[in-house]
C-alpha positions in Angstrom: -41.3 -51.3 -32.1 -38.2 -50.1 -30.3 -36.9 -48.6 -33.6 -40.1 -46.7 -34.1 -39.8 -45.2 -30.7 -36.2 -44.2 -31.3 -37.2 -42.6 -34.6 -40.0 -40.7 -33.1 -37.8 -39.5 -30.2 -35.2 -38.3 -32.7 -37.8 -36.4 -34.7 -39.0 -34.9 -31.4 -35.6 -33.6 -30.6 -35.2 -32.1 -34.1 -38.6 -30.4 -33.8 -37.7 -29.1 -30.4 -34.4 -27.7 -31.6 -36.2 -26.0 -34.5 -38.5 -24.4 -31.9 -35.6 -23.0 -30.0 -34.0 -21.7 -33.3 -37.4 -19.9 -33.8 -36.8 -18.1 -30.5 -33.5 -16.8 -31.8 -35.1 -15.5 -35.0 -38.0 -13.9 -33.2 -35.6 -12.3 -30.7 -33.6 -10.7 -33.5 -36.8 -9.5 -35.2 -38.0 -8.0 -31.9 -34.6 -6.3 -31.4 -34.7 -4.8 -34.9 -38.1 -3.3 -34.0 -36.6 -1.9 -30.8 -38.8 -4.2 -28.7 -35.9 -5.2 -26.4 -38.0 -6.7 -23.5 -39.7 -9.1 -25.9 -36.3 -9.8 -27.5 -34.8 -10.6 -24.1 -37.6 -13.0 -23.3 -37.1 -14.9 -26.5 -33.3 -15.1 -26.4 -33.5 -16.2 -22.7 -35.8 -19.1 -23.9 -33.4 -20.0 -26.6 -30.4 -19.9 -24.3 -32.2 -22.1 -21.8 -32.0 -25.0 -24.3 -28.8 -27.1 -24.4 -29.1 -27.5 -28.2 -29.1 -23.8 -28.8 -27.2 -22.1 -26.1 -23.7 -22.7 -27.6 -24.6 -21.9 -31.2 -22.8 -18.8 -32.6 -26.1 -17.3 -33.9 -27.8 -17.6 -30.5 -24.7 -16.3 -28.7 -24.4 -13.3 -31.0 -28.1 -12.5 -30.6 -27.8 -12.6 -26.8 -24.6 -10.4 -26.9 -26.4 -7.8 -29.1 -29.6 -7.8 -27.2 -28.1 -7.6 -23.7 -25.7 -4.8 -24.8 -28.8 -2.9 -26.0 -30.5 -3.4 -22.7 -27.5 -1.7 -21.0 -28.8 1.7 -22.3 -32.2 1.2 -20.9 -32.9 2.8 -17.5 -34.9 -0.3 -16.4 -32.0 -2.6 -16.9 -28.9 -0.4 -16.5 -28.3 -1.1 -12.8 -28.3 -4.9 -13.5 -25.3 -4.5 -15.9 -26.7 -6.7 -18.6 -23.7 -6.0 -20.8 -21.8 -8.5 -18.6 -23.9 -11.4 -19.8 -23.7 -10.0 -23.3 -19.9 -9.9 -23.0 -19.6 -13.5 -21.8 -21.8 -14.6 -24.8 -19.5 -12.7 -27.2 -16.4 -14.3 -25.5 -18.0 -17.7 -25.9 -18.4 -17.1 -29.7 -14.6 -16.6 -30.0 -14.2 -20.1 -28.4 -16.9 -21.8 -30.4 -16.2 -20.3 -33.8 -13.5 -17.6 -33.7 -14.3 -16.0 -37.1 -18.1 -15.9 -36.8 -19.3 -12.4 -37.7 -15.9 -11.2 -36.5 -16.3 -7.5 -37.0 -19.7 -7.4 -35.2 -18.4 -9.6 -32.4 -15.2 -7.6 -32.0 -17.2 -4.3 -31.8 -19.3 -5.8 -29.0 -16.2 -7.0 -27.2 -14.5 -3.7 -27.4 -17.5 -1.8 -26.0 -17.8 -4.3 -23.2 -14.1 -4.2 -22.4 -14.6 -0.4 -21.8 -17.7 -1.1 -19.7 -15.9 -3.5 -17.5 -13.0 -1.1 -17.1 -15.2 1.8 -16.1 -17.0 -0.3 -13.5 -13.7 -1.7 -12.3 -12.3 1.9 -11.8 -15.4 2.8 -9.7 -15.1 -0.3 -7.6 -11.4 0.3 -7.0 -12.0 4.0 -6.1 -14.6 2.7 -3.6 -12.0 0.3 -2.1 -14.0 -2.7 -3.3 -10.9 -4.5 -4.4 -12.4 -7.9 -4.9 -15.1 -6.5 -7.2 -12.5 -4.3 -9.0 -10.3 -7.4 -9.6 -13.1 -9.4 -11.0 -14.3 -6.6 -13.3 -10.9 -5.4 -14.8 -9.9 -9.1 -15.2 -12.5 -9.3 -17.9 -11.1 -6.2 -19.7 -7.7 -8.0 -19.6 -9.3 -11.2 -20.8 -11.0 -9.5 -23.8 -7.8 -7.7 -24.8 -5.8 -10.9 -24.6 -8.0 -12.9 -26.9 -6.0 -14.6 -29.7 -2.8 -13.8 -27.9 -3.7 -10.1 -27.9 -3.9 -9.8 -31.7 -7.6 -10.1 -32.2 -8.2 -6.3 -32.4 -5.0 -5.3 -34.3 -6.9 -3.8 -37.2 -9.3 -1.7 -35.2 -8.9 2.1 -35.2 -9.5 2.2 -31.5 -6.8 -0.3 -30.7 -4.4 2.3 -29.2 -7.1 3.5 -26.8 -7.9 0.0 -25.9 -4.2 -0.8 -25.3 -4.1 2.1 -22.9 -7.3 0.9 -21.1 -5.8 -2.6 -20.9 -2.7 -1.3 -19.3 -4.6 0.7 -16.8 -6.9 -2.3 -16.1 -3.9 -4.5 -15.5 -2.5 -2.0 -13.1 -5.8 -2.0 -11.1 -5.7 -5.8 -11.2 -2.2 -5.8 -9.7 -2.9 -3.3 -7.1 -6.2 -4.9 -6.1 -4.3 -8.2 -5.5 -1.8 -6.2 -3.4 -4.5 -4.6 -1.3 -6.3 -8.0 -0.9 -3.0 -9.4 0.5 -2.5 -11.7 -2.5 1.2 -10.9 -2.7 2.3 -13.8 -4.9 -0.2 -12.8 -7.6 0.5 -9.1 -7.1 4.3 -9.5 -7.3 4.4 -10.7 -10.9 1.7 -8.3 -12.0 3.3 -5.3 -10.3 6.7 -6.0 -12.0 4.9 -6.0 -15.4 3.0 -2.8 -14.6 6.1 -0.9 -13.5 7.9 -2.0 -16.7 5.2 -0.6 -18.9 5.8 3.1 -19.6 2.0 3.7 -19.6 1.6 2.5 -16.0 5.0 3.3 -14.5 3.9 5.5 -11.6 5.4 6.1 -8.1 2.6 4.2 -6.3 3.3 1.0 -8.2 6.9 1.1 -7.0 5.7 1.7 -3.5 3.5 -1.4 -3.6 6.2 -3.5 -5.2 8.8 -2.4 -2.7 6.4 -3.3 0.2 5.7 -6.7 -1.3 9.5 -7.4 -1.5 9.9 -6.2 2.1 7.1 -8.5 3.3 8.5 -11.5 1.5 12.0 -10.8 2.7 13.5 -10.3 -0.8 16.0 -7.6 0.3 18.1 -7.7 -2.9 15.0 -7.1 -5.2 13.7 -4.6 -2.6 16.8 -2.4 -2.9 17.0 -2.7 -6.7 13.4 -1.5 -6.9 14.0 1.3 -4.5 16.9 2.5 -6.5 15.0 2.2 -9.7 12.0 4.1 -8.2 14.3 6.9 -6.9 15.7 7.2 -10.4 12.3 7.7 -12.0 10.7 9.6 -9.1 13.5 11.3 -7.2 11.0 13.6 -5.3 8.5 11.0 -4.2 8.5 11.1 -0.4 7.1 7.6 0.1 9.8 5.9 -2.1 12.4 8.0 -0.3 11.1 6.8 3.1 11.3 3.2 2.0 14.9 3.9 1.0 15.6 5.5 4.4 14.0 2.6 6.3 15.9 0.1 4.2 19.3 1.6 5.2 18.2 2.1 8.8 17.4 -1.6 9.1 20.7 -2.4 7.3 22.6 -0.6 10.0 24.7 1.3 7.5 24.8 4.5 9.5 27.0 6.5 7.1 24.7 5.7 4.2 21.6 6.4 6.3 22.8 9.9 7.4 23.7 10.8 3.8 20.3 9.9 2.6 18.6 11.6 5.5 20.6 14.8 5.1 19.7 14.8 1.3 16.1 14.4 2.2 16.1 17.2 4.8 17.4 19.6 2.1 14.4 18.8 -0.1 12.0 18.9 2.8 13.4 21.3 5.4 10.0 21.4 7.2 9.6 17.6 7.6 10.0 17.0 11.4 10.1 13.2 11.0 13.2 13.4 8.8 15.0 15.8 11.2 14.1 13.5 14.1 15.6 10.5 12.2 18.7 12.6 11.6 18.9 13.4 15.3 18.5 9.8 16.4 20.9 8.5 13.8 23.7 10.8 14.9 22.9 9.8 18.5 23.3 6.1 17.6 26.6 6.9 15.9 27.8 8.7 19.0 26.6 5.9 21.4 26.9 2.5 19.8 24.4 0.0 21.2 27.1 -2.7 21.4 28.7 -2.5 24.8 32.1 -3.7 23.5 32.2 -1.1 20.7 34.1 2.0 21.7 32.7 5.5 21.2 34.0 7.1 18.0 36.8 9.7 18.1 34.4 12.4 17.0 31.8 11.6 19.6 31.5 15.3 20.7 30.8 16.4 17.1 28.2 13.7 16.7 26.4 14.7 19.9 26.4 18.3 18.7 24.9 17.3 15.4 22.2 15.3 17.2 21.5 18.2 19.5 21.1 20.6 16.6 18.8 18.2 14.7 16.6 17.7 17.8 16.4 21.5 18.2 15.3 21.9 14.6 12.8 19.0 15.1 11.1 20.6 18.1 11.0 24.0 16.5 8.7 22.4 13.9 6.8 20.1 16.2 7.1 21.3 19.8 4.0 19.4 21.0 5.3 16.0 20.0 5.9 13.9 23.1 8.1 11.4 21.5 10.4 14.1 20.1 10.6 15.7 23.5 11.3 12.5 25.3 14.1 11.5 23.0 15.8 14.9 23.2 15.6 14.6 27.0 16.9 11.1 26.8 20.0 12.2 24.8 21.1 14.4 27.7 20.0 11.9 30.4 22.0 9.0 28.9 25.1 11.1 28.7 24.6 12.1 32.3 24.3 8.4 33.2 27.5 7.6 31.4 29.3 10.3 33.5 27.7 8.9 36.6 29.3 5.5 35.9 32.6 7.2 35.4 32.2 8.9 38.8 31.4 5.6 40.5 34.5 4.1 38.9 36.8 6.6 40.8 37.9 4.8 43.9 41.0 6.9 44.8 41.0 9.6 47.5 43.7 11.9 46.2 43.1 15.6 45.4 43.4 14.7 41.7 40.7 12.0 42.1 38.5 14.4 44.0 38.9 17.1 41.4 38.1 14.6 38.6 35.0 13.5 40.5 33.8 17.1 41.1 34.3 18.0 37.4 32.3 14.9 36.3 29.6 15.7 38.8 29.3 19.3 37.5 29.0 18.0 33.9 26.5 15.3 35.0 24.2 17.6 36.9 24.3 20.1 34.0 23.2 17.4 31.6 20.4 16.3 34.0 19.3 19.9 34.1 19.3 20.1 30.3 17.2 17.0 30.0 14.6 18.1 32.6 12.5 20.6 30.5 12.1 18.1 27.7 11.0 15.3 30.0 8.6 17.7 31.7 7.1 18.7 28.4 6.7 15.0 27.4 5.0 14.4 30.8 2.6 17.2 30.3 1.6 16.0 26.9 1.2 12.3 27.9 -0.6 13.0 31.2 -3.2 15.1 29.5 -4.3 12.0 27.6 -3.2 9.3 30.0 -6.3 7.1 29.6 -6.1 7.1 25.8 -2.4 6.0 25.5 -1.7 2.9 23.5 1.2 0.4 24.1 4.1 2.4 22.6 3.1 5.7 24.0 2.3 4.2 27.4 5.8 2.6 27.5 7.4 6.0 26.7 5.3 7.7 29.3 6.5 5.3 32.0 10.1 5.8 31.0 9.5 9.6 31.2 8.1 9.2 34.7 11.2 7.1 35.8 13.6 9.7 34.4 11.8 12.5 36.1 11.8 10.6 39.4 15.6 10.1 39.2 16.3 13.7 38.3 14.1 15.2 41.0 15.7 12.9 43.5 19.2 14.1 42.5 17.9 17.7 42.8 16.6 17.0 46.2 13.0 17.8 45.0 11.6 14.8 47.0 8.0 15.9 46.8 8.1 15.9 43.0 10.1 12.6 42.9 7.4 11.0 45.1 4.7 12.3 42.8 6.4 10.7 39.8 6.9 7.5 41.6 3.2 7.4 42.6 2.1 8.2 39.1 4.4 5.5 37.7 3.0 2.8 40.0 -0.6 3.8 39.2 -0.1 2.9 35.5 
């Protein structure tokens, strides 16, 4: 009795499986008649059955039908090609040579579909979606170790699309903050002549910087400058690298070269001014001023003047130019305080230093006043860095006004400082 039940059950499974095969056949018949909605219903029923869903015939039918649905207005927005593509990919895993030409044509079309949708998502800054979509283009291209489509006439076009898809994948990982994944991919992308663009180098340099890989960062900067010598972003990465390295001679050379190419770039000129200033006044207290300190101050002054000619309403530029004179005046004041003698020679030296000091304070004043007028106009909107510079401006003005015996103005600056 038990055997009979088993036999009946087995027969039942066979009959059920044949019924599902019937849905595959009817789906194909409907598709050939252009009755795609009926075809979709039948193939969905066949794919819902565990005995049928992994059979190459059923998978191919689904791939063909769902790709056809992609051209119908009713279904287009649902992107049915994606289910069709996954069915076609499954065929390559179940039976790689099954109806190979037909399957490969479907895969190629779907690879392009995925790429186009990935580009749109990327352009809309939907990087997670872009990554998912173009990853499928890459997956399709890489089937059989990248050799599956070798004999197709469109393979060169697909190779190009693959390269672009891989680039989008790398940059999407970068913008998503997945730096470990992005790093390997970006290296491959910049080494591919099809996708070797300046922005790829910029992303890769930034990843190396974030990961603290300074050797690789510099190598990539140098390589990027070789291929894209006029790219401002790569050049700025180079400048920032040398600025952080403290190699002032190399920094100033790079900055001067950049200024020749972009004479109207105020940021570059400002960096030149501050670099010459740093060279003239080392931050290390035990480090003596260089022998050519006067020349360096003059170069800094010239660069500041050129900077403000281009950007006269920049508060930071004005403050720093004023600070250049102010700090020199402070140095002279320290020299004055160091004179303890009372001889005529000592007094003469003191008076000479005082004249120079007061002249430098006078020179700094209009730049501090300009910075003050800019900052005070938007005082309530200032963020941390600007607020800090504003406060230093007020302190400098208070000191200068006091030395000039303009006590009412000095009191005004003191009150303003205390209020913020």
